[in-house]
MOPAC internal coordinates of N, CA, C and O (Angstrom, degrees):
PM7 1SCF
backbone

  N    0.0000 0     0.00 0     0.00 0    0    0    0
  C    1.4499 1     0.00 0     0.00 0    1    0    0
  C    1.5219 1   109.47 1     0.00 0    2    1    0
  O    1.2310 1   120.72 1  -116.40 1    3    2    1
  N    1.2603 1   116.23 1    63.60 1    3    2    1
  C    1.4530 1   122.01 1  -177.00 1    5    3    2
  C    1.5299 1   110.80 1   -57.04 1    6    5    3
  O    1.2310 1   121.14 1   -46.81 1    7    6    5
  N    1.3213 1   115.43 1   133.19 1    7    6    5
  C    1.4495 1   120.59 1   176.64 1    9    7    6
  C    1.5109 1   114.28 1    87.94 1   10    9    7
  O    1.2310 1   119.80 1   179.80 1   11   10    9
  N    1.3263 1   117.99 1    -0.20 1   11   10    9
  C    1.4549 1   120.66 1  -176.99 1   13   11   10
  C    1.5150 1   109.99 1   -83.45 1   14   13   11
  O    1.2310 1   120.29 1   -46.77 1   15   14   13
  N    1.3034 1   117.06 1   133.23 1   15   14   13
  C    1.4614 1   121.82 1   177.88 1   17   15   14
  C    1.5133 1   108.11 1  -116.76 1   18   17   15
  O    1.2310 1   120.33 1   -43.61 1   19   18   17
  N    1.3122 1   116.97 1   136.39 1   19   18   17
  C    1.4546 1   122.49 1   179.45 1   21   19   18
  C    1.5175 1   106.16 1  -120.91 1   22   21   19
  O    1.2310 1   120.68 1   -81.80 1   23   22   21
  N    1.3132 1   116.30 1    98.20 1   23   22   21
  C    1.4587 1   121.09 1  -176.46 1   25   23   22
  C    1.5114 1   109.86 1  -115.93 1   26   25   23
  O    1.2310 1   120.70 1   -66.27 1   27   26   25
  N    1.3130 1   116.26 1   113.73 1   27   26   25
  C    1.4530 1   120.26 1   177.35 1   29   27   26
  C    1.5179 1   109.05 1  -138.58 1   30   29   27
  O    1.2310 1   120.91 1   -23.81 1   31   30   29
  N    1.3070 1   115.87 1   156.19 1   31   30   29
  C    1.4609 1   119.79 1   176.25 1   33   31   30
  C    1.5207 1   109.30 1   -71.25 1   34   33   31
  O    1.2310 1   120.63 1   132.31 1   35   34   33
  N    1.3192 1   116.40 1   -47.69 1   35   34   33
  C    1.4564 1   121.19 1   176.15 1   37   35   34
  C    1.5133 1   107.70 1  -135.56 1   38   37   35
  O    1.2310 1   121.34 1   -40.12 1   39   38   37
  N    1.3002 1   115.04 1   139.88 1   39   38   37
  C    1.4615 1   119.85 1   179.13 1   41   39   38
  C    1.5196 1   107.59 1  -148.76 1   42   41   39
  O    1.2310 1   120.45 1   -34.61 1   43   42   41
  N    1.3133 1   116.75 1   145.39 1   43   42   41
  C    1.4613 1   120.04 1  -178.22 1   45   43   42
  C    1.5281 1   109.55 1   -64.72 1   46   45   43
  O    1.2310 1   120.42 1   -31.78 1   47   46   45
  N    1.3252 1   116.79 1   148.22 1   47   46   45
  C    1.4767 1   119.57 1   177.71 1   49   47   46
  C    1.5240 1   112.34 1   -56.59 1   50   49   47
  O    1.2310 1   120.03 1   143.75 1   51   50   49
  N    1.3429 1   117.55 1   -36.25 1   51   50   49
  C    1.4605 1   120.11 1   179.64 1   53   51   50
  C    1.5210 1   111.35 1   -62.63 1   54   53   51
  O    1.2310 1   120.20 1   136.82 1   55   54   53
  N    1.3237 1   117.22 1   -43.18 1   55   54   53
  C    1.4647 1   120.44 1  -179.94 1   57   55   54
  C    1.5192 1   110.89 1   -67.85 1   58   57   55
  O    1.2310 1   120.20 1   139.85 1   59   58   57
  N    1.3310 1   117.22 1   -40.15 1   59   58   57
  C    1.4634 1   119.87 1   178.21 1   61   59   58
  C    1.5149 1   111.09 1   -60.90 1   62   61   59
  O    1.2310 1   120.86 1   133.63 1   63   62   61
  N    1.3269 1   115.97 1   -46.37 1   63   62   61
  C    1.4618 1   120.13 1  -179.45 1   65   63   62
  C    1.5147 1   110.77 1   -63.94 1   66   65   63
  O    1.2310 1   120.18 1   138.03 1   67   66   65
  N    1.3257 1   117.26 1   -41.97 1   67   66   65
  C    1.4572 1   120.43 1  -179.33 1   69   67   66
  C    1.5234 1   111.02 1   -66.70 1   70   69   67
  O    1.2310 1   120.00 1   136.64 1   71   70   69
  N    1.3236 1   117.61 1   -43.36 1   71   70   69
  C    1.4635 1   120.61 1   178.78 1   73   71   70
  C    1.5259 1   110.25 1   -62.07 1   74   73   71
  O    1.2310 1   120.25 1   135.47 1   75   74   73
  N    1.3217 1   117.13 1   -44.53 1   75   74   73
  C    1.4637 1   120.99 1   179.35 1   77   75   74
  C    1.5268 1   110.46 1   -64.33 1   78   77   75
  O    1.2310 1   120.32 1   139.75 1   79   78   77
  N    1.3197 1   117.00 1   -40.25 1   79   78   77
  C    1.4651 1   121.23 1   179.70 1   81   79   78
  C    1.5222 1   110.88 1   -61.87 1   82   81   79
  O    1.2310 1   120.94 1   148.41 1   83   82   81
  N    1.3330 1   115.82 1   -31.59 1   83   82   81
  C    1.4612 1   120.57 1  -179.65 1   85   83   82
  C    1.5243 1   112.73 1   -86.53 1   86   85   83
  O    1.2310 1   120.27 1  -178.14 1   87   86   85
  N    1.3371 1   117.09 1     1.86 1   87   86   85
  C    1.4515 1   120.16 1   174.21 1   89   87   86
  C    1.5093 1   116.02 1   106.51 1   90   89   87
  O    1.2310 1   119.92 1  -177.60 1   91   90   89
  N    1.3320 1   117.75 1     2.40 1   91   90   89
  C    1.4726 1   120.29 1   179.86 1   93   91   90
  C    1.5202 1   110.44 1   -77.43 1   94   93   91
  O    1.2310 1   121.26 1   -30.54 1   95   94   93
  N    1.3122 1   115.20 1   149.46 1   95   94   93
  C    1.4611 1   120.68 1   168.58 1   97   95   94
  C    1.5256 1   106.04 1   -89.08 1   98   97   95
  O    1.2310 1   119.79 1   -63.03 1   99   98   97
  N    1.3227 1   118.00 1   116.97 1   99   98   97
  C    1.4596 1   122.55 1  -176.57 1  101   99   98
  C    1.5227 1   108.27 1  -100.89 1  102  101   99
  O    1.2310 1   120.80 1   -54.84 1  103  102  101
  N    1.3337 1   116.07 1   125.16 1  103  102  101
  C    1.4579 1   122.27 1   179.59 1  105  103  102
  C    1.5175 1   107.87 1  -119.77 1  106  105  103
  O    1.2310 1   120.73 1   -64.21 1  107  106  105
  N    1.3361 1   116.21 1   115.79 1  107  106  105
  C    1.4561 1   119.98 1   179.52 1  109  107  106
  C    1.5238 1   109.45 1  -111.82 1  110  109  107
  O    1.2310 1   121.71 1   -15.54 1  111  110  109
  N    1.3388 1   114.33 1   164.46 1  111  110  109
  C    1.4621 1   121.81 1  -176.95 1  113  111  110
  C    1.5199 1   109.25 1    54.21 1  114  113  111
  O    1.2310 1   122.13 1  -133.36 1  115  114  113
  N    1.3247 1   113.53 1    46.64 1  115  114  113
  C    1.4475 1   122.65 1  -175.42 1  117  115  114
  C    1.5199 1   106.95 1  -148.58 1  118  117  115
  O    1.2310 1   120.05 1   -45.74 1  119  118  117
  N    1.3295 1   117.52 1   134.26 1  119  118  117
  C    1.4632 1   121.64 1  -177.27 1  121  119  118
  C    1.5234 1   110.10 1  -119.48 1  122  121  119
  O    1.2310 1   120.82 1   -51.78 1  123  122  121
  N    1.3346 1   116.04 1   128.22 1  123  122  121
  C    1.4574 1   120.97 1   175.70 1  125  123  122
  C    1.5236 1   109.14 1   -65.28 1  126  125  123
  O    1.2310 1   120.67 1   -44.58 1  127  126  125
  N    1.3247 1   116.33 1   135.42 1  127  126  125
  C    1.4674 1   120.80 1   179.63 1  129  127  126
  C    1.5243 1   111.92 1  -113.27 1  130  129  127
  O    1.2310 1   120.12 1   157.80 1  131  130  129
  N    1.3172 1   117.38 1   -22.20 1  131  130  129
  C    1.4665 1   121.19 1   179.87 1  133  131  130
  C    1.5229 1   109.00 1  -160.05 1  134  133  131
  O    1.2310 1   121.67 1   -24.83 1  135  134  133
  N    1.3294 1   114.41 1   155.17 1  135  134  133
  C    1.4585 1   120.53 1   175.98 1  137  135  134
  C    1.5193 1   107.29 1  -139.74 1  138  137  135
  O    1.2310 1   121.16 1   -44.59 1  139  138  137
  N    1.3192 1   115.38 1   135.41 1  139  138  137
  C    1.4666 1   121.56 1   179.21 1  141  139  138
  C    1.5230 1   107.98 1  -124.29 1  142  141  139
  O    1.2310 1   121.09 1   -58.72 1  143  142  141
  N    1.3377 1   115.52 1   121.28 1  143  142  141
  C    1.4562 1   120.68 1   177.95 1  145  143  142
  C    1.5158 1   108.78 1   -90.73 1  146  145  143
  O    1.2310 1   120.60 1   -44.15 1  147  146  145
  N    1.3217 1   116.45 1   135.85 1  147  146  145
  C    1.4542 1   122.20 1  -179.22 1  149  147  146
  C    1.5241 1   109.51 1   -78.76 1  150  149  147
  O    1.2310 1   120.02 1   -25.02 1  151  150  149
  N    1.2998 1   117.57 1   154.98 1  151  150  149
  C    1.4751 1   120.82 1   178.58 1  153  151  150
  C    1.5275 1   111.73 1   -59.12 1  154  153  151
  O    1.2310 1   121.26 1   -35.27 1  155  154  153
  N    1.3220 1   115.20 1   144.73 1  155  154  153
  C    1.4591 1   120.33 1   175.64 1  157  155  154
  C    1.5143 1   114.39 1    68.36 1  158  157  155
  O    1.2310 1   119.77 1  -153.93 1  159  158  157
  N    1.3166 1   118.05 1    26.07 1  159  158  157
  C    1.4697 1   122.14 1  -179.39 1  161  159  158
  C    1.5249 1   112.55 1    56.23 1  162  161  159
  O    1.2310 1   120.66 1  -145.67 1  163  162  161
  N    1.3406 1   116.34 1    34.33 1  163  162  161
  C    1.4654 1   121.26 1  -176.35 1  165  163  162
  C    1.5226 1   113.34 1   -81.20 1  166  165  163
  O    1.2310 1   119.49 1   170.10 1  167  166  165
  N    1.3231 1   118.58 1    -9.90 1  167  166  165
  C    1.4577 1   120.76 1  -179.93 1  169  167  166
  C    1.5096 1   111.16 1   153.63 1  170  169  167
  O    1.2310 1   121.90 1    12.64 1  171  170  169
  N    1.3154 1   113.97 1  -167.36 1  171  170  169
  C    1.4595 1   120.54 1  -174.59 1  173  171  170
  C    1.5290 1   109.73 1  -150.16 1  174  173  171
  O    1.2310 1   121.02 1   -31.26 1  175  174  173
  N    1.3215 1   115.66 1   148.74 1  175  174  173
  C    1.4642 1   121.74 1   171.30 1  177  175  174
  C    1.5221 1   107.25 1  -120.78 1  178  177  175
  O    1.2310 1   120.54 1   -48.47 1  179  178  177
  N    1.3185 1   116.56 1   131.53 1  179  178  177
  C    1.4638 1   122.53 1   179.99 1  181  179  178
  C    1.5172 1   108.72 1  -115.56 1  182  181  179
  O    1.2310 1   120.70 1   -50.75 1  183  182  181
  N    1.3239 1   116.27 1   129.25 1  183  182  181
  C    1.4565 1   121.69 1   172.63 1  185  183  182
  C    1.5283 1   106.89 1  -100.45 1  186  185  183
  O    1.2310 1   120.83 1   -37.75 1  187  186  185
  N    1.3301 1   116.02 1   142.25 1  187  186  185
  C    1.4647 1   119.74 1  -176.58 1  189  187  186
  C    1.5207 1   110.68 1  -146.83 1  190  189  187
  O    1.2310 1   121.62 1   -20.09 1  191  190  189
  N    1.3282 1   114.51 1   159.91 1  191  190  189
  C    1.4631 1   121.91 1   176.64 1  193  191  190
  C    1.5278 1   108.15 1  -124.63 1  194  193  191
  O    1.2310 1   121.11 1   -53.77 1  195  194  193
  N    1.3368 1   115.48 1   126.23 1  195  194  193
  C    1.4580 1   121.78 1   177.46 1  197  195  194
  C    1.5256 1   109.43 1   -78.37 1  198  197  195
  O    1.2310 1   120.76 1   -20.94 1  199  198  197
  N    1.3161 1   116.16 1   159.06 1  199  198  197
  C    1.4605 1   120.55 1   179.18 1  201  199  198
  C    1.5255 1   112.73 1   -58.17 1  202  201  199
  O    1.2310 1   120.07 1   152.92 1  203  202  201
  N    1.3329 1   117.48 1   -27.08 1  203  202  201
  C    1.4669 1   120.46 1   179.75 1  205  203  202
  C    1.5283 1   112.42 1   -85.19 1  206  205  203
  O    1.2310 1   119.98 1  -174.65 1  207  206  205
  N    1.3561 1   117.65 1     5.35 1  207  206  205
  C    1.4530 1   122.40 1   176.17 1  209  207  206
  C    1.5166 1   115.40 1    96.44 1  210  209  207
  O    1.2310 1   119.84 1   167.16 1  211  210  209
  N    1.3360 1   117.91 1   -12.84 1  211  210  209
  C    1.4689 1   120.23 1   178.16 1  213  211  210
  C    1.5198 1   110.07 1   -64.14 1  214  213  211
  O    1.2310 1   120.94 1   -38.05 1  215  214  213
  N    1.3365 1   115.80 1   141.95 1  215  214  213
  C    1.4578 1   120.66 1   174.41 1  217  215  214
  C    1.5192 1   108.17 1  -109.66 1  218  217  215
  O    1.2310 1   120.87 1   -35.83 1  219  218  217
  N    1.3196 1   115.94 1   144.17 1  219  218  217
  C    1.4554 1   121.24 1  -175.98 1  221  219  218
  C    1.5190 1   108.48 1  -150.46 1  222  221  219
  O    1.2310 1   120.30 1   -23.37 1  223  222  221
  N    1.3227 1   117.02 1   156.63 1  223  222  221
  C    1.4588 1   119.95 1   174.54 1  225  223  222
  C    1.5227 1   109.13 1  -134.50 1  226  225  223
  O    1.2310 1   121.45 1   -27.35 1  227  226  225
  N    1.3475 1   114.83 1   152.65 1  227  226  225
  C    1.4499 1   122.58 1   179.11 1  229  227  226
  C    1.5115 1   108.80 1  -134.51 1  230  229  227
  O    1.2310 1   120.71 1   -29.23 1  231  230  229
  N    1.3084 1   116.24 1   150.77 1  231  230  229
  C    1.4587 1   121.88 1   174.27 1  233  231  230
  C    1.5198 1   108.32 1  -122.59 1  234  233  231
  O    1.2310 1   121.30 1   -35.09 1  235  234  233
  N    1.3267 1   115.12 1   144.91 1  235  234  233
  C    1.4608 1   120.51 1  -179.04 1  237  235  234
  C    1.5241 1   109.22 1  -154.99 1  238  237  235
  O    1.2310 1   120.12 1   -19.59 1  239  238  237
  N    1.3354 1   117.37 1   160.41 1  239  238  237
  C    1.4574 1   120.29 1   177.72 1  241  239  238
  C    1.5316 1   112.39 1   -64.80 1  242  241  239
  O    1.2310 1   120.12 1   150.49 1  243  242  241
  N    1.3442 1   117.37 1   -29.51 1  243  242  241
  C    1.4594 1   120.62 1   178.95 1  245  243  242
  C    1.5123 1   109.75 1  -154.62 1  246  245  243
  O    1.2310 1   121.17 1   -12.42 1  247  246  245
  N    1.3293 1   115.36 1   167.58 1  247  246  245
  C    1.4651 1   122.45 1  -173.96 1  249  247  246
  C    1.5195 1   109.53 1  -133.01 1  250  249  247
  O    1.2310 1   120.57 1   -43.34 1  251  250  249
  N    1.3235 1   116.51 1   136.66 1  251  250  249
  C    1.4548 1   122.67 1   172.44 1  253  251  250
  C    1.5154 1   107.38 1  -110.45 1  254  253  251
  O    1.2310 1   120.10 1   -59.10 1  255  254  253
  N    1.3276 1   117.42 1   120.90 1  255  254  253
  C    1.4576 1   121.59 1   176.36 1  257  255  254
  C    1.5209 1   107.88 1   -84.45 1  258  257  255
  O    1.2310 1   120.83 1   -75.31 1  259  258  257
  N    1.3195 1   116.01 1   104.69 1  259  258  257
  C    1.4673 1   121.68 1   179.89 1  261  259  258
  C    1.5297 1   109.87 1  -110.66 1  262  261  259
  O    1.2310 1   120.52 1  -146.78 1  263  262  261
  N    1.3227 1   116.60 1    33.22 1  263  262  261
  C    1.4630 1   120.59 1  -176.90 1  265  263  262
  C    1.5173 1   113.74 1   -82.77 1  266  265  263
  O    1.2310 1   120.35 1   177.55 1  267  266  265
  N    1.3170 1   116.93 1    -2.45 1  267  266  265
  C    1.4605 1   119.80 1   176.49 1  269  267  266
  C    1.5158 1   111.71 1    66.78 1  270  269  267
  O    1.2310 1   120.27 1    47.83 1  271  270  269
  N    1.3178 1   117.09 1  -132.17 1  271  270  269
  C    1.4670 1   121.71 1  -176.64 1  273  271  270
  C    1.5174 1   113.17 1   -63.15 1  274  273  271
  O    1.2310 1   120.11 1   157.44 1  275  274  273
  N    1.3296 1   117.39 1   -22.56 1  275  274  273
  C    1.4662 1   119.84 1   178.05 1  277  275  274
  C    1.5242 1   111.71 1   -66.27 1  278  277  275
  O    1.2310 1   120.21 1   151.71 1  279  278  277
  N    1.3211 1   117.20 1   -28.29 1  279  278  277
  C    1.4640 1   124.88 1   178.01 1  281  279  278
  C    1.5290 1   112.37 1    38.78 1  282  281  279
  O    1.2310 1   121.03 1  -116.53 1  283  282  281
  N    1.3155 1   115.63 1    63.47 1  283  282  281
  C    1.4596 1   122.26 1  -177.11 1  285  283  282
  C    1.5272 1   112.08 1   -50.14 1  286  285  283
  O    1.2310 1   120.08 1   128.08 1  287  286  285
  N    1.3227 1   117.45 1   -51.92 1  287  286  285
  C    1.4675 1   119.97 1  -176.54 1  289  287  286
  C    1.5258 1   112.13 1   -70.14 1  290  289  287
  O    1.2310 1   119.84 1   140.72 1  291  290  289
  N    1.3343 1   117.90 1   -39.28 1  291  290  289
  C    1.4710 1   119.90 1   178.67 1  293  291  290
  C    1.5233 1   110.34 1   -62.29 1  294  293  291
  O    1.2310 1   120.16 1   140.78 1  295  294  293
  N    1.3197 1   117.29 1   -39.22 1  295  294  293
  C    1.4686 1   120.00 1   177.05 1  297  295  294
  C    1.5266 1   110.54 1   -67.30 1  298  297  295
  O    1.2310 1   120.41 1   139.08 1  299  298  297
  N    1.3169 1   116.83 1   -40.92 1  299  298  297
  C    1.4730 1   120.08 1  -179.42 1  301  299  298
  C    1.5295 1   111.14 1   -60.90 1  302  301  299
  O    1.2310 1   120.84 1   138.96 1  303  302  301
  N    1.3260 1   116.00 1   -41.04 1  303  302  301
  C    1.4593 1   120.11 1  -178.34 1  305  303  302
  C    1.5350 1   112.80 1   -92.22 1  306  305  303
  O    1.2310 1   120.65 1  -175.73 1  307  306  305
  N    1.3243 1   116.36 1     4.27 1  307  306  305
  C    1.4684 1   123.18 1   178.97 1  309  307  306
  C    1.5287 1   111.58 1    53.61 1  310  309  307
  O    1.2310 1   121.30 1  -133.22 1  311  310  309
  N    1.3376 1   115.12 1    46.78 1  311  310  309
  C    1.4548 1   119.35 1   179.19 1  313  311  310
  C    1.5361 1   111.70 1  -120.02 1  314  313  311
  O    1.2310 1   120.13 1  -167.54 1  315  314  313
  N    1.3172 1   117.37 1    12.46 1  315  314  313
  C    1.4694 1   121.11 1   179.72 1  317  315  314
  C    1.5216 1   109.49 1   -74.46 1  318  317  315
  O    1.2310 1   120.95 1   -50.32 1  319  318  317
  N    1.3310 1   115.78 1   129.68 1  319  318  317
  C    1.4680 1   122.14 1   179.05 1  321  319  318
  C    1.5136 1   108.55 1  -111.73 1  322  321  319
  O    1.2310 1   120.84 1   -42.30 1  323  322  321
  N    1.3243 1   116.00 1   137.70 1  323  322  321
  C    1.4709 1   120.07 1   178.64 1  325  323  322
  C    1.5117 1   109.82 1  -103.41 1  326  325  323
  O    1.2310 1   120.10 1   180.00 1  327  326  325

């Protein structure tokens, strides 16, 4: 799964291992702070901050929001329903 990013605040060890086994880059103890979609659905860039304060960004053809109840993307697009 080239280009796949799995970014979550917390994720079970089984899911992390499985995602990594399938080729994902797994980043833990890291929170997404912004996401920028490229024109024409060509990809995405995610900015994030690690728990130790480091900031980093990644680019990928697509993004899976696995933040659970935090619903990072739903909050960004103001489409979260309670």
